[in-house]
The first five atom37 places (N, CA, C, CB, O) and aatype in JSON, in Angstrom:
{
  "aatype": [12, 16, 16, 18, 10, 15, 9, 3, 14, 0, 10, 10, 6, 6, 0, 10, 0, 19, 7, 7, 8, 6, 16, 11, 1, 0, 16, 19, 6, 6, 19, 10, 6, 6, 18, 19, 6, 1, 1, 11, 5, 1, 6, 9, 12, 11, 10, 13, 7, 16, 9, 3, 18, 18, 3, 3, 15, 3],
  "atom_mask": [
    [1, 1, 1, 1, 1],
    [1, 1, 1, 1, 1],
    [1, 1, 1, 1, 1],
    [1, 1, 1, 1, 1],
    [1, 1, 1, 1, 1],
    [1, 1, 1, 1, 1],
    [1, 1, 1, 1, 1],
    [1, 1, 1, 1, 1],
    [1, 1, 1, 1, 1],
    [1, 1, 1, 1, 1],
    [1, 1, 1, 1, 1],
    [1, 1, 1, 1, 1],
    [1, 1, 1, 1, 1],
    [1, 1, 1, 1, 1],
    [1, 1, 1, 1, 1],
    [1, 1, 1, 1, 1],
    [1, 1, 1, 1, 1],
    [1, 1, 1, 1, 1],
    [1, 1, 1, 0, 1],
    [1, 1, 1, 0, 1],
    [1, 1, 1, 1, 1],
    [1, 1, 1, 1, 1],
    [1, 1, 1, 1, 1],
    [1, 1, 1, 1, 1],
    [1, 1, 1, 1, 1],
    [1, 1, 1, 1, 1],
    [1, 1, 1, 1, 1],
    [1, 1, 1, 1, 1],
    [1, 1, 1, 1, 1],
    [1, 1, 1, 1, 1],
    [1, 1, 1, 1, 1],
    [1, 1, 1, 1, 1],
    [1, 1, 1, 1, 1],
    [1, 1, 1, 1, 1],
    [1, 1, 1, 1, 1],
    [1, 1, 1, 1, 1],
    [1, 1, 1, 1, 1],
    [1, 1, 1, 1, 1],
    [1, 1, 1, 1, 1],
    [1, 1, 1, 1, 1],
    [1, 1, 1, 1, 1],
    [1, 1, 1, 1, 1],
    [1, 1, 1, 1, 1],
    [1, 1, 1, 1, 1],
    [1, 1, 1, 1, 1],
    [1, 1, 1, 1, 1],
    [1, 1, 1, 1, 1],
    [1, 1, 1, 1, 1],
    [1, 1, 1, 0, 1],
    [1, 1, 1, 1, 1],
    [1, 1, 1, 1, 1],
    [1, 1, 1, 1, 1],
    [1, 1, 1, 1, 1],
    [1, 1, 1, 1, 1],
    [1, 1, 1, 1, 1],
    [1, 1, 1, 1, 1],
    [1, 1, 1, 1, 1],
    [1, 1, 1, 1, 1]
  ],
  "atom_positions": [
    [[-86.72, -142.79, -31.61], [-85.98, -142.33, -32.76], [-84.76, -143.25, -32.93], [-85.55, -140.84, -32.61], [-83.99, -143.45, -31.98]],
    [[-84.6, -143.78, -34.07], [-83.47, -144.64, -34.37], [-82.32, -143.8, -34.89], [-83.85, -145.74, -35.38], [-82.48, -142.99, -35.81]],
    [[-81.15, -144.01, -34.29], [-79.94, -143.31, -34.7], [-78.82, -144.33, -34.85], [-79.56, -142.2, -33.66], [-78.66, -145.21, -34.0]],
    [[-78.07, -144.22, -35.9], [-76.95, -145.11, -36.12], [-75.66, -144.36, -35.85], [-76.96, -145.68, -37.57], [-75.44, -143.26, -36.36]],
    [[-74.8, -144.97, -35.02], [-73.54, -144.36, -34.65], [-72.39, -145.31, -34.92], [-73.56, -143.94, -33.17], [-72.55, -146.53, -34.84]],
    [[-71.26, -144.75, -35.24], [-70.05, -145.53, -35.37], [-69.23, -145.29, -34.1], [-69.24, -145.15, -36.67], [-68.66, -144.22, -33.92]],
    [[-69.18, -146.3, -33.25], [-68.51, -146.17, -31.95], [-67.38, -147.19, -31.88], [-69.52, -146.38, -30.77], [-67.52, -148.33, -32.33]],
    [[-66.26, -146.77, -31.33], [-65.12, -147.66, -31.14], [-65.59, -148.9, -30.37], [-63.95, -146.93, -30.37], [-66.03, -148.78, -29.22]],
    [[-65.52, -150.08, -30.97], [-66.03, -151.29, -30.32], [-65.36, -151.6, -28.98], [-65.84, -152.47, -31.25], [-66.03, -152.04, -28.05]],
    [[-64.06, -151.36, -28.89], [-63.36, -151.63, -27.64], [-63.85, -150.7, -26.53], [-61.84, -151.48, -27.83], [-64.02, -151.12, -25.39]],
    [[-64.07, -149.44, -26.88], [-64.56, -148.47, -25.9], [-65.97, -148.83, -25.45], [-64.53, -147.06, -26.5], [-66.28, -148.73, -24.26]],
    [[-66.8, -149.23, -26.37], [-68.17, -149.62, -26.03], [-68.17, -150.86, -25.14], [-68.99, -149.88, -27.3], [-68.94, -150.92, -24.18]],
    [[-67.34, -151.83, -25.44], [-67.26, -153.05, -24.62], [-66.77, -152.71, -23.21], [-66.33, -154.08, -25.27], [-67.25, -153.28, -22.23]],
    [[-65.81, -151.8, -23.12], [-65.31, -151.39, -21.8], [-66.41, -150.68, -21.01], [-64.09, -150.46, -21.94], [-66.57, -150.92, -19.82]],
    [[-67.17, -149.82, -21.68], [-68.28, -149.13, -21.02], [-69.34, -150.12, -20.56], [-68.9, -148.08, -21.97], [-69.9, -149.97, -19.48]],
    [[-69.62, -151.14, -21.37], [-70.57, -152.18, -20.99], [-70.1, -152.89, -19.72], [-70.75, -153.2, -22.13], [-70.88, -153.12, -18.8]],
    [[-68.82, -153.24, -19.68], [-68.27, -153.96, -18.54], [-68.26, -153.1, -17.28], [-66.86, -154.43, -18.85], [-68.64, -153.56, -16.21]],
    [[-67.82, -151.87, -17.41], [-67.73, -150.97, -16.26], [-69.11, -150.59, -15.74], [-66.95, -149.7, -16.63], [-69.34, -150.53, -14.53]],
    [[-70.03, -150.33, -16.66], [-71.37, -149.9, -16.28], [-72.27, -151.03, -15.81], [0.0, 0.0, 0.0], [-73.26, -150.8, -15.12]],
    [[-71.92, -152.24, -16.19], [-72.72, -153.39, -15.78], [-74.05, -153.51, -16.49], [0.0, 0.0, 0.0], [-74.95, -154.19, -16.0]],
    [[-74.19, -152.85, -17.61], [-75.44, -152.92, -18.36], [-75.47, -154.16, -19.23], [-75.63, -151.65, -19.22], [-74.43, -154.68, -19.64]],
    [[-76.68, -154.62, -19.51], [-76.83, -155.8, -20.35], [-76.9, -155.46, -21.83], [-78.07, -156.56, -19.95], [-76.64, -156.32, -22.67]],
    [[-77.25, -154.21, -22.15], [-77.39, -153.84, -23.56], [-76.54, -152.62, -23.89], [-78.86, -153.56, -23.89], [-76.21, -151.81, -23.02]],
    [[-76.2, -152.52, -25.15], [-75.45, -151.35, -25.62], [-76.3, -150.1, -25.49], [-75.0, -151.54, -27.09], [-75.8, -149.03, -25.14]],
    [[-77.59, -150.24, -25.78], [-78.5, -149.1, -25.69], [-78.52, -148.51, -24.28], [-79.91, -149.51, -26.11], [-78.42, -147.3, -24.11]],
    [[-78.65, -149.37, -23.27], [-78.68, -148.9, -21.89], [-77.37, -148.23, -21.52], [-78.95, -150.07, -20.93], [-77.35, -147.23, -20.81]],
    [[-76.28, -148.78, -22.02], [-74.96, -148.19, -21.76], [-74.85, -146.81, -22.36], [-73.85, -149.1, -22.31], [-74.46, -145.86, -21.68]],
    [[-75.2, -146.68, -23.63], [-75.1, -145.39, -24.32], [-76.03, -144.37, -23.69], [-75.42, -145.55, -25.82], [-75.65, -143.21, -23.53]],
    [[-77.24, -144.77, -23.32], [-78.18, -143.83, -22.7], [-77.63, -143.31, -21.38], [-79.54, -144.5, -22.47], [-77.71, -142.11, -21.11]],
    [[-77.08, -144.19, -20.54], [-76.54, -143.73, -19.27], [-75.33, -142.83, -19.47], [-76.17, -144.91, -18.39], [-75.17, -141.83, -18.78]],
    [[-74.49, -143.2, -20.4], [-73.31, -142.37, -20.68], [-73.73, -140.97, -21.12], [-72.42, -143.03, -21.76], [-73.15, -139.98, -20.68]],
    [[-74.73, -140.89, -21.99], [-75.2, -139.58, -22.45], [-75.82, -138.78, -21.31], [-76.23, -139.76, -23.58], [-75.6, -137.58, -21.21]],
    [[-76.59, -139.44, -20.44], [-77.18, -138.75, -19.29], [-76.09, -138.2, -18.38], [-78.1, -139.71, -18.49], [-76.17, -137.06, -17.93]],
    [[-75.07, -139.01, -18.11], [-73.96, -138.55, -17.27], [-73.21, -137.4, -17.92], [-73.0, -139.71, -16.97], [-72.8, -136.46, -17.24]],
    [[-73.03, -137.46, -19.22], [-72.34, -136.4, -19.96], [-73.1, -135.08, -19.84], [-72.18, -136.79, -21.44], [-72.5, -134.04, -19.56]],
    [[-74.4, -135.13, -20.06], [-75.23, -133.92, -19.98], [-75.18, -133.36, -18.56], [-76.69, -134.22, -20.4], [-75.03, -132.15, -18.38]],
    [[-75.32, -134.21, -17.56], [-75.29, -133.76, -16.17], [-73.95, -133.11, -15.83], [-75.56, -134.93, -15.22], [-73.91, -132.06, -15.19]],
    [[-72.87, -133.72, -16.26], [-71.54, -133.17, -15.99], [-71.35, -131.82, -16.66], [-70.45, -134.14, -16.47], [-70.76, -130.92, -16.07]],
    [[-71.83, -131.67, -17.88], [-71.72, -130.38, -18.58], [-72.53, -129.3, -17.88], [-72.19, -130.52, -20.04], [-72.09, -128.16, -17.79]],
    [[-73.71, -129.65, -17.38], [-74.52, -128.69, -16.63], [-73.79, -128.27, -15.36], [-75.91, -129.29, -16.29], [-73.77, -127.09, -15.01]],
    [[-73.2, -129.24, -14.67], [-72.45, -128.94, -13.45], [-71.26, -128.03, -13.76], [-71.97, -130.23, -12.78], [-70.95, -127.13, -12.99]],
    [[-70.61, -128.27, -14.88], [-69.46, -127.45, -15.27], [-69.88, -125.99, -15.49], [-68.81, -128.0, -16.56], [-69.17, -125.07, -15.1]],
    [[-71.05, -125.8, -16.1], [-71.56, -124.44, -16.32], [-71.87, -123.77, -14.99], [-72.81, -124.47, -17.21], [-71.62, -122.57, -14.82]],
    [[-72.43, -124.52, -14.05], [-72.72, -123.97, -12.72], [-71.41, -123.59, -12.02], [-73.52, -124.98, -11.86], [-71.33, -122.55, -11.37]],
    [[-70.4, -124.44, -12.14], [-69.12, -124.17, -11.49], [-68.49, -122.88, -12.01], [-68.16, -125.35, -11.7], [-67.78, -122.19, -11.27]],
    [[-68.73, -122.55, -13.26], [-68.19, -121.31, -13.82], [-68.76, -120.08, -13.12], [-68.49, -121.24, -15.32], [-68.15, -119.01, -13.14]],
    [[-69.93, -120.23, -12.51], [-70.58, -119.1, -11.84], [-70.0, -118.82, -10.46], [-72.05, -119.36, -11.72], [-70.19, -117.72, -9.93]],
    [[-69.3, -119.79, -9.86], [-68.75, -119.58, -8.53], [-67.81, -118.39, -8.54], [-68.01, -120.84, -8.04], [-66.93, -118.27, -9.39]],
    [[-68.02, -117.51, -7.59], [-67.21, -116.31, -7.48], [-67.69, -115.16, -8.34], [0.0, 0.0, 0.0], [-67.09, -114.08, -8.3]],
    [[-68.75, -115.36, -9.1], [-69.24, -114.28, -9.96], [-70.52, -113.65, -9.43], [-69.49, -114.81, -11.36], [-70.99, -112.65, -9.96]],
    [[-71.08, -114.23, -8.37], [-72.33, -113.72, -7.81], [-72.04, -113.12, -6.44], [-73.41, -114.85, -7.71], [-71.46, -113.78, -5.58]],
    [[-72.44, -111.87, -6.24], [-72.26, -111.22, -4.95], [-73.41, -111.58, -4.02], [-72.15, -109.68, -5.12], [-74.57, -111.58, -4.43]],
    [[-73.08, -111.89, -2.79], [-74.12, -112.16, -1.8], [-73.63, -111.64, -0.45], [-74.45, -113.68, -1.72], [-72.44, -111.4, -0.24]],
    [[-74.57, -111.47, 0.45], [-74.26, -110.94, 1.76], [-74.65, -111.96, 2.82], [-74.98, -109.59, 2.0], [-75.79, -112.44, 2.83]],
    [[-73.71, -112.29, 3.7], [-73.95, -113.28, 4.74], [-74.97, -112.82, 5.77], [-72.67, -113.63, 5.44], [-75.64, -113.65, 6.39]],
    [[-75.12, -111.51, 5.95], [-75.98, -111.0, 7.02], [-77.44, -110.81, 6.58], [-75.44, -109.69, 7.52], [-78.25, -110.38, 7.39]],
    [[-77.78, -111.13, 5.36], [-79.18, -110.95, 4.93], [-79.99, -112.2, 5.24], [-79.25, -110.62, 3.43], [-79.47, -113.32, 5.25]],
    [[-81.28, -111.98, 5.48], [-82.17, -113.11, 5.8], [-82.85, -113.61, 4.56], [-83.21, -112.71, 6.83], [-83.64, -114.56, 4.63]]
  ]
}
């Protein structure tokens, strides 16, 4: 699927340099994957302390 985005050129160049990718596409794909993973982790972190468990159960 082709998608056109308007991205800050300086930010994209910095992401390319930091990520070490050769293409903008590879950079954007990895950034999106990391973003999704981080958001999922954030949702899991919200659950800490909300679930009751017992240490003595097997």
